[in-house]
N, C-alpha and C positions, 0 to 999 in steps of 0.2 A: 470657804471651800471644805468639803468633806471627803476624806479618803474612802473610796468605795470599791469593793471587789464585785465585779459584774460578770455573770455568766451570760453568753450570747451565742446566737446562731452564726456560725462562721461565714456563710455565703451571703446572708441578707443583713447581718448586723442587728437583727431583732434581739432585744434584751429578753432574757428568760428568768432572771432573778438577780438579786444583789444583797450585799451585806455591808454594813459600815465597819470600819476598822480603825482602832485608835492608834495603832502602830503600823504605818505603811512599811512594806518590805517587799520581799520576793513574792511573785504570784505562785500559789500552790500548784503542784503538778497534778495533771489529770491522768498520769500514767497508771495503768491497771484498770482504768474505767472502761467498761464495755459499752454501756449506754446510760442515759440519765432520763428519768421521768420527771417532767415539770408540768405545772398547771399554769398555762399562759392566760392572762386576762384578755378577753376579746370585748371591745366596745359593743354595746347593744344599739348605740345610736348610729350616727353617720360615719363612724370610723375615726372621728377625731378624739384623741386623748389629750385632755387639757391638764396641765400641771396644777393649776389652782383648784379646779373642781373636777375631779374624775367623774365621768358619766358612769351609769350602771355598767358593771363589767361581769361577764360570764366566764368563769374559769374553765378552760379546756385542757384536759390532760393530753400531753404529747410525749412520745418517746423519741429521743434523739441519740444517734450513735456517737461514740467518742469523737470520730473525725468530723462530726457536724457542729461541735461546740468548741468554744474557747473561753478562757478567763482573762480578764484584764483588771489591773489595779489602776483606778482613775480618780481624778479630782472632780467631784461633782459640785454643782452650785446649789444643791438641795441636800437636806439632812435625812429625809425619810426614804428608805430603800424602795418603798412602793412606788415612788414617783419615777423610778427608773423606766417604767413601762411607757412613759411619754418620750423616751429617747431611744436612740440606736447607737451602736458602736461603729465608728468609722476608723479604719486603719489606714494611716497615711505613711508613705515611704519618704524618708528624709534623703537629702542628696548623698549622704554617706551609705545609703542602703538599709539603714535601720528602720524598723517598722514601729510606729508609735500610734497606739489606739487613743481615741478621744470620744467623748459623748457629743452627739449632735441631735437636736430636736427632730422628732418625727414630723413629716409633712402633714398638713391639715387637709389636703385634698382627699377625697374618698375613693378607695378602690372598690369596684363592684365585682362580685363573683356570683354567677348564677349557674345552676347545674340542672341538666335534663338527663335522666338515665345515666349515660356514660359520656356526656359532653359537658365540659366546664368552659364557660365564657368569662374572660377577664377583661375589664375595662380599667385602664390605669392612666391617670394624668401623667404627663411628663414631669420629671423632678428637676426643675431648673434647666440647665443646659446639658445634663447628663445624657449621653447618647444611648446607654444601655442600663437596664436594671435587672438584677437577679430576682427570681421568684422560686418558691417551693410550694408544693401541695402536700399536705400531711394529713394522716388520720391518727387515731390514738396509738396505733402500733408503730408508726414510723413514716419515713419519707416515701411518698408515692411517685413524685415527679419533681425534677428540678430543671430550670431552663432560664433563658434570658429574654427580656423584651427589648427589641431594638427599635429605636425611634428614628423616623426619616424626617419628621417635622415637629412642630409644636403641639400637634393634635394629640388627644389621648390615644393610647395604643389599645386596640382590641385584639385579643388572641384567644383562639379556641384550642383546647387540648382534650385528649381522651383520658378519662379517669374511670376507676371502678364505680359500679352502681351502688354507692353507699352514701348515707346522709352524714352531715357533720364534718365535712372536709374543711380543713383550715388552710387558708392561703396566706403566705407571708411574702410580701413584696418589699424589696430593699427600699428603705426610707419611709415606709408607710406602716400604720398600725395593722396588725393581722385582722383578717376577716373570715367569717364562716360562710361558705358557699350557700346561697339560698336556693332551695329547690323550686323549680318552676315547672308547670305542666307541659 
């Protein structure tokens, strides 16, 4: 196990970066931070990020506000911080009320996001028995939309949302690798 400091998106658990540490201790404070710019690798293939062999990744710059990110000091079963992008951070609440983050592998099902002018259509497979999943739509400047997908049955959820008319929108769905919305005529 390797001690790793992980920066992640608070609502979706999407990992944004990591660094190994030889001396685990307290998590550094993000006090005073207004925003952070990160370059998130987006899979170019079907959305699956494999730990053993990463598919070609396209880095996408994103800006997140301080309230959108968290840091966690975690024990990882891998040594290379680049492999953190195949995982998400899940925060569980213990019976005594303390919150404990842990790493959980991203789902392998593919999220599809297509965009026509100002309409974004998401199709997201259900993640196990989870009744709801958080999602965010971002551009390079920041958060455009946040919402939740609510599942009534086992079928993939299709949801349409209104977005600005711009290319390169990044969709982050809880439990899945991020995707770039594809433009369709």
